[in-house]
Every structure is written in structure tokens, then in C-alpha cells.
C-alpha angles and dihedrals in degrees: 000000000000092000093049091048089054092047091051091051093048088051091053092051089054094051111103112223120236112270093237091054091048091050095048091046091048090048092052092047092050093048090052088057096054093093095055096039093051093046089053091048091048096044090049090062088075089063125225092294092049094050092044088052095054094043093048094043112122092231092054093052091045090052091045092049094047092049092048091049091052091047093050092046094049092044094050094045091047092051089047089053100037106044097057090040090054091052092045094051094044112030105030142064093250109165114254090009096166092056094050090047089062099034096050091054096046098084088072091076093057113091112236090238091055088049090049091051091050094051093045089047091049100038106017130108091276099026133126098266091051091053092048092051098043092086086056094055099260106138101175136018123216113281114278094188124088136036098335094047093049089045093053096047097043090045094052095046099040104043091089089071088068092035094059096044093046093046091052089050095049091048091052095048115112107249090212089071092063092041091054091047093046092059089059105036108015129255103288095046089046092057090056096041096047109025099044098055093043091049095054095095093047090048091049091048095048091042087053092055091048091048093049090048092052093049090046097044117113105156103060096041094048095046090048090045094240110157100230132157097261091049091050090050090052093048092048090049093049103038108024124088090204104063093172086088091059089053091053092048089051092052089051089054093047089051092052098048090044092052089051090055089048095048093048088054092048092048090063093060119167098314114136123222102178123146119258094237138010093243099047095084092055094060116082116240120242110261114243111234112232095200113182089001094067097091098040085054090053088049093054090050090049092051091049090048093052093054100038101038114009097049096050093045092044093049092048091047096045095051091039089058088047092051093046091061094064107018142060100242096197097051092047096051102031102087096041087047093052092047090049091054094043096050093041093048092047092046089048096051093047096044093050093044091050090047096056097077093045092048089048092052093047094046102036105028107030111184145105093301093050093048092049094049091045090051091052090047092049093055089102089071091074099035120096114221091244093058093048091049092048092051095048090048089056093040096047096047092050107034110018107025090160086072095037112116091007133118090250093066088053090049089054092050090054089049092055095046098045104032091105090059092052095045092047093055096045095044093053090051093045092052089058092055110082114233086224092073094057089043089055093050088053092052088054090060105267117137122236090258090047090051090049093050101040103030116017102040095048090050096051093043090116089055091048089050093050093045094048093047090053095048093045091051093048095044089050089058099038109120116170095046090048093048095049105032104035118099116269107276093016099124125176132191092268094053092044090055092052096045096044092051091048087055091047091241095144096169098057088039090056091052092054093040091052091048093050095049091048092047094045089051090067097068089041091053089052090054094048094048091048092054093044110120115248114233 
């Protein structure tokens, strides 16, 4: 069986892809590289001396240092929160463990700028807490803005990246490893000696996602007035006459985030983390009894839930109620809601359609060409939304003015940013479809396009649904690309939340935030229903 599998894989690599498929895949891969290529062209206009001047500028170094400090602080805090929490919800007898498993992952669906609005509306100068304390003589709360506010918000709403990866790693760990160590050292020492080393790859992977999110984030840092790299790029773009400096700053940010991805891959090295036996992973591990620590653990989960879930929902609910007294909620949110749906749906359709030829090449014709095209298509994994938006603004204004300041440029921005999500979902489904089914259809007289339309696409429909849901959810929440690329006056729920919070209009901001959370929950629900076990 192993030999036939290897022979089948070798045969796949020898198959030559159809020219049309190769051309379509190459076109998509090249299109995804436009942002980086144009930023390089634009930045090079400053010359070597101009680039060196921007890079060596004291403000640039200060911005980079502050952003790196924030990323390190958020990543460290996320790991400290998520790693013990993953162990509690997987390996222990934590009371209401199923509830906490879901509740501790939910903050991931709340956009950072919605979380920023919630904390400002709750703890800010005109927030709920301030109003509650004014009768007691408290005139002003400690400042929520700045580094500590950005750190708190980003930590509370990014730790699930680490939590989910570490949970998966703990579930996949062979219980016999812990049992063997326990016979020598005792249960508690065994957990440290066995779990921690085997969780390093998962912690590193989740930590990378948190760090990238922090480097990419624009909404939370701008609302909380923290001078980070993305905010500086946006300000340069909006206020400076010489936007070449913004391109150079974007390239610096791309270099940093790309380096993070490379370093994470190198950190894994050649270490092996396989199970001891093929049956070990099928047997449930024995739950660790927390004893007197059960209720302190529940208390810690409750505190986390209060800050990461209850405060955002309470703030939105409170200001939503205040706005309902004096406003017509439907008329205020209707147009931005429609534009959010319109832009996200167009972006999803375009992104998934463009991802199909790339996924087909990677899954059906693995080889050098497929790897190069896949690498180009995955460039969005390391690109912050603000840099993609900036490059497309430059590119559109100079080379394709017909698309400049149109919805189609925004759709293309969404495609670049979220192409990796679409390819991942489609590739996973294509791998599960045997090539022999497609070959049999061709032998019966169907053309390659006919096989694709009548056989392949229907069989990968679940993957298309999953990929489309992920892209739609991400596009709905995307802020900097929408702010910078969308036509003038084309406001979505995301941009309205940001602008209303900046103007301290908490009532309207709550209306837009509530609409955004409700609409974003639809694709999330589709994903959850799709993964629900069938009894």
C-alpha cells in the first residue's frame, strides 16, 4: 500500500498541467505580487540615499521599536494566558469544561477595532464606568489610551490563536508519553517534562499568528492612539505630499513580518514530535484532578470571560440602548450594512474563483511551477492590510485609473489579502478527491472543463463553502484596506465603527459594531454547522 501510494504521488508529479490551467494559475500568482512589486518600484524612486535616510531616521527606528515591543508584549501575554488555559480545558476536570472550551475561543470573532471601541466606551473619558463613578466624586479614570490600552485589547482578542493551536497539539499528544514519564517522576512533573517540549511547535505557531496580527493591526492601535507602524503609514499616506516615504515604511513592515515567518519556520528545525504508536492518539488521556485548584481555575476563566466577552457586549448593548432612544437604528445602519455585504460578497466570489486554478495546480500537478505560483499567491499571509491598500492606491492611480477609486479595486485588495484562506480550504478538499474519478470521467468522453464543472466542483463544494465563509468573514472585518481603497463616500460598517469612535460618537459606533458582529456571525455559523458531527 505504501509503495502504491508513493508511485501514485510520483505519477502526479510527472503529469503536465493543461496550458490553460498553468496560464490562469500564473496570472493569479503574478497578480498577487503586484502590491510588493509596486511598493519596491515606488520606494526605489527615492534612490539609495533617500531609502537609507528614511530607514535610519530616528522616528522610523522609534516606531519600529515601539511596534516590536508591543508585538513581544502581546505575544508573551497571549502565551501566558493561552497555554495553561488550553491544558485546563483539555486535560483536567475543570468544572463546565465544555462551556469554557467555547467561551474562551469566542473573542477571536470580535474585530480589534470593535474591541477597542468597547474598551474606550467602557473605560474612556466619557465611558460607562466614568458615568457610574461621577456621583462618588471620581472625575477622571486612568488613561486607557497608549501602549497599555493597546496591549490589553490586542492580548484579550488574539490569545485564542495560541489557545486553538495548543489545544489541538494537546489532543494529538500520545497519552502513553505522559504515562511513561509519570511512572518515573510523578504526574505533575510528567506534565512539565512531556507536555512542554512537545507543545513548543504549537506555541511557536500560535505566537507567530499573534505577532503577525499585532504588526498588521491598524484599528485597535489607531483608536487607542498608540503610535505604531501601521498608523504611521496611514498618516503618511493621508497627510504627506511625498508618499514615497509611506512606501518605504510599508516595505520595512513587510520585511519584518516576512522575517517573522522565516524565523518561525527555522525554529522548528528537524525535531520530531511523532506519536509512539498509531493507537495512542485514539485513546483518551486520563484527566488530571485539580483538587483545591478547581474553583480558582474557574475564577480565572470567569475573569478572562468578563474582560474578553462581557465588557465588549455590555458596552455595545449599553450604547445601543442609548442610541435607540433618539435614533432610527435601521436607517442609520442600513446603507453601511448593505455596502459591507456587497463588497465582502464580491471580494469572496472573486477570491474563490481566482483560487481554484492555483489549488488545482497544487493538488493535482505538484511540481516546481505549482510551488512558485503557490508562493506568489500566499504573499498576502505576510502583508498588512495598510501596505496592500497603499500599494494598490499608487498602482491604480498611475496604471489603471479606470479602476482607481472603484469597488473593483477594493475587491482586488480583499483578494490579495485573503487568497491564502481560499487556497487552503480548496486544496484540502481537492486532496480528498481521487484523481482516478476525474480520469474515469475523461475516459467516458468528458472534456477537462466538463470534468471540472460536472465532477470536481460538485465534489469539493464543502471546501468552497468553507473557503468562501472564511474569506467573507475576514473581508467583513477588514478595516485599513477598506478605508484607503474604497471609493470616496463608500462607507462600510467597519469604517463607520472606526470613524464614529474617533469622533467619540459611542451611540452610532455601537449600532455599527452590533451590525458588524451579527453579520460576521453568519459565516462563522456556517463553518460551525459544517463541522458539526453527524450522529
